[in-house]
C-alpha positions in Angstrom: 113.6 134.7 78.6 114.5 133.2 75.2 111.2 131.4 75.2 108.1 133.4 74.5 105.2 130.8 75.0 105.4 128.8 78.2 103.2 126.1 79.8 103.3 125.6 83.6 101.6 122.5 84.8 100.4 122.7 88.4 100.7 126.5 88.0 98.1 127.3 90.7 100.0 125.4 93.3 102.6 126.5 95.9 105.7 126.5 93.7 104.0 126.8 90.4 102.1 130.0 91.2 105.3 131.7 92.3 107.0 130.6 89.0 104.0 131.8 86.9 104.1 135.3 88.6 107.8 135.5 87.9 107.4 134.5 84.3 104.6 137.1 83.7 106.9 139.8 85.2 109.5 138.8 82.6 107.0 139.4 79.8 106.4 135.8 78.9 103.1 134.5 77.5 102.0 131.9 80.1 99.5 129.1 79.9 98.6 127.2 83.1 97.0 123.8 83.5 95.9 122.8 86.9 93.1 120.5 88.1 92.9 122.5 91.4 93.1 119.3 93.5 95.7 121.0 95.6 96.2 124.4 94.0 94.1 127.6 94.1 93.4 130.3 91.6 93.8 132.8 94.4 97.5 131.9 94.5 98.0 133.6 91.2 98.6 137.3 91.4 98.8 137.3 87.6 95.6 135.4 86.9 94.2 138.1 84.7 97.4 138.0 82.6 97.6 134.3 81.8 95.5 131.6 80.1 94.2 129.3 82.7 92.9 125.8 82.0 91.3 123.7 84.8 92.0 120.2 83.6 93.8 117.0 84.4 97.1 116.0 82.7 96.4 112.3 83.0 94.0 112.8 80.1 96.0 112.6 76.9 93.5 114.5 74.7 93.7 117.4 77.2 97.4 117.5 77.1 97.5 117.5 73.3 95.3 120.6 73.3 97.3 122.6 75.9 100.7 121.9 74.5 100.0 123.4 71.1 102.1 126.6 70.3 104.3 126.1 73.5 108.1 126.5 73.5 108.9 125.2 76.9 107.1 123.3 79.7 107.7 123.7 83.4 106.2 120.4 84.6 105.2 120.8 88.3 101.8 119.2 88.4 101.8 116.1 90.6 100.5 114.5 93.7 103.1 115.8 96.1 101.6 114.2 99.2 103.6 111.1 100.3 101.0 109.7 102.8 98.4 110.0 100.1 100.6 108.1 97.7 100.7 105.3 100.2 97.0 105.4 100.7 96.1 105.7 97.1 99.1 104.6 94.8 96.8 104.5 91.8 96.0 108.2 92.1 99.7 108.9 92.5 100.5 106.9 89.4 97.9 108.6 87.2 99.0 112.1 88.2 102.7 111.6 88.4 103.6 108.9 85.9 100.8 108.9 83.3 100.6 112.7 83.4 104.3 113.0 82.8 104.3 110.4 80.0 101.4 112.2 78.3 103.3 115.4 78.3 106.5 113.9 76.9 104.6 111.9 74.3 102.8 115.0 73.1 106.1 116.9 73.0 107.4 114.5 70.4 104.9 115.8 67.8 104.9 119.4 68.9 107.2 122.5 68.9 108.2 122.1 72.5 111.9 122.6 72.8 112.5 121.7 76.5 110.9 120.3 79.6 112.0 121.4 83.1 110.6 118.7 85.5 110.0 119.1 89.2 111.3 115.9 90.8 111.9 115.2 94.4 114.5 114.1 96.9 112.1 111.2 97.7 113.7 109.3 94.8 116.7 108.6 97.0 115.0 106.8 99.9 117.1 106.6 103.0 120.5 108.0 102.1 123.7 106.1 102.2 125.6 109.2 102.9 125.1 112.9 103.6 124.9 115.4 102.0 123.3 113.7 99.0 124.8 114.5 95.6 123.4 113.8 92.2 125.4 110.6 91.9 123.7 109.0 95.0 121.9 105.8 94.2 118.1 106.0 93.9 116.0 103.7 96.1 112.5 105.3 96.8 110.6 103.9 99.7 107.2 105.4 98.8 105.0 105.3 95.7 105.5 109.0 95.5 109.3 108.6 95.3 108.9 105.8 92.7 106.6 107.9 90.6 109.0 110.9 90.5 111.9 108.6 89.6 109.8 107.1 86.8 109.1 110.6 85.5 112.9 111.4 85.5 113.7 108.2 83.7 111.1 108.8 81.0 112.3 112.3 80.6 115.9 111.4 80.0 114.9 108.5 77.8 112.8 110.8 75.6 115.7 113.2 75.3 118.0 110.4 74.2 115.4 108.9 71.8 113.5 111.9 70.5 115.8 114.9 71.2 113.5 116.8 73.6 115.7 118.7 76.0 114.9 117.6 79.6 116.1 118.8 83.0 115.1 117.3 86.3 115.1 119.3 89.5 115.0 117.2 92.7 113.4 119.4 95.3 114.3 118.7 98.9 111.9 120.7 101.2 110.4 123.9 99.8 109.3 126.7 102.1 107.5 130.0 101.7 104.1 131.7 101.2 101.2 129.8 99.7 102.4 126.5 101.1 99.2 124.6 101.8 100.5 121.6 103.9 103.7 119.9 105.1 105.5 120.4 108.4 105.7 124.2 108.7 102.1 124.8 107.7 101.1 122.0 110.0 102.9 123.5 112.9 101.5 127.0 112.3 98.0 125.6 111.9 98.3 123.6 115.2 99.5 126.7 117.0 96.7 128.8 115.6 94.2 126.4 117.2 96.1 126.0 120.5 99.5 127.6 121.2 99.9 126.0 124.6 101.3 122.9 123.0 102.8 121.7 119.7 102.6 118.0 118.7 105.4 116.8 116.5 105.0 113.7 114.3 107.5 111.0 115.1 110.5 111.7 117.3 111.4 115.1 116.0 114.8 113.7 115.0 114.2 113.7 111.3 116.6 116.0 109.4 115.4 118.2 106.5 117.0 120.7 104.1 114.6 123.7 103.5 115.0 125.8 100.4 113.0 129.1 99.9 110.5 129.1 97.0 112.0 132.2 95.6 115.3 130.4 95.2 113.5 127.5 93.5 111.9 129.9 91.0 115.3 131.4 90.1 116.8 127.9 89.5 113.8 126.8 87.4 114.2 129.9 85.2 118.0 129.5 85.0 117.6 125.9 83.9 115.2 127.0 81.2 117.7 129.5 79.8 121.0 127.6 80.1 121.8 124.8 77.7 124.3 123.4 80.3 121.3 122.0 82.2 120.0 119.9 79.3 120.0 116.2 80.1 121.0 116.8 83.7 119.5 116.4 87.2 120.1 118.8 90.0 119.5 118.4 93.7 117.7 121.5 95.0 118.6 122.1 98.6 120.8 124.4 100.5 123.2 121.9 102.0 122.1 122.8 105.6 120.1 120.4 107.6 117.9 121.0 110.6 116.0 118.6 112.8 112.2 118.9 113.1 112.5 119.7 116.8 115.0 122.5 116.0 112.6 123.8 113.4 109.7 123.8 115.8 111.9 125.8 118.3 112.8 128.3 115.7 109.1 128.8 114.8 108.2 129.3 118.5 111.0 131.8 118.9 109.8 133.7 115.8 106.3 133.8 117.2 107.6 134.8 120.7 105.8 131.8 122.2 107.9 130.9 125.3 105.6 128.5 127.1 104.5 126.2 124.3 105.1 122.6 125.2 106.5 120.2 122.6 105.0 116.7 122.4 105.8 113.8 120.2 103.7 111.0 118.6 106.7 108.6 118.5 105.7 107.3 115.1 105.4 108.7 111.6 103.8 107.7 108.3 105.1 105.1 105.9 107.6 106.4 103.4 108.9 109.1 105.8 112.7 109.4 105.2 114.8 110.0 108.3 117.5 112.4 106.9 117.7 114.5 103.8 120.4 117.1 103.2 121.4 118.1 99.6 124.9 118.7 98.2 124.5 122.0 96.2 128.0 121.8 94.5 126.6 120.9 91.1 124.2 123.9 91.3 127.1 126.1 92.1 129.3 124.7 89.3 126.8 124.7 86.5 124.4 127.5 87.4 126.6 129.7 89.6 124.1 129.3 92.5 126.4 130.2 95.5 124.0 131.3 98.2 120.4 130.7 99.3 117.9 132.7 101.3 118.6 132.0 105.0 116.1 129.7 106.8 115.2 132.4 109.3 114.2 134.8 106.5 112.2 132.1 104.7 110.4 131.2 107.9 109.5 134.8 108.6 108.1 135.2 105.2 105.9 132.1 105.5 104.8 133.0 109.0 103.8 136.5 107.9 101.8 135.0 104.9 100.1 132.5 107.2 99.0 135.1 109.7 97.7 137.4 107.0 95.9 134.8 104.9 95.1 131.8 107.2 94.8 133.2 110.7 96.5 134.9 113.6 98.5 132.8 116.1 
């Protein structure tokens, strides 16, 4: 990489830890800040090769210390739990909005050249059309979605005002090893406890676009390297949607569970979006991202990790 000193916020989390490991393999000096509210040190295969700081980015003085001597920031730290953002919007704001503002404000007086920000498809709310391109209007229906949109707007404003290069990556639904929650982990955990049945939240008709964590890491690193991404937002999804019921069926097939009964709660949590499918054309045009890891391969990888690290099904 052209950057030698990198800060990864939320680097002990699901996506962040994979990014950290990839950066270390590329010979980069990496500093991680993570409050371990949802991340784990054990996620980091490269823990002994990085500087790790267990702290909270909502504290300005902490951020001022960790940003010194940094060339580029991959900003992934956040509350990424939509139901929790509904239950506790203050926590969501402190982590996602104040934390992001603290980073950007500190960058103004530092040597940081660029910030690559992990945003979310939650900024769109219920889509007006599918697949969703980057020009789609934003109308978040959860505090989480609103906080991610606020982070984007601050980032682009700081680029315009202060010259800090900023790229926003709107992640749809990530999948892969080390994922500590969300639908696939939830399904696997339920099946571990009782594989005779599998309860699905809602009706099972929600549509999601799943992208493998390894593909996300490549895109994050490409955006760091390529000036074409400066000042832009990208939707990170594959362009292929699948219903939650179809997803459950695929998981059962992968596990060779033929007699598991699917049941439905009939209702979901507030802020749950019905359909999300990304349009990957801008990724293809700017970054030459033309293909993604197939969902079947990504599922196999996560299931193998789950059974090795969490429990047999």
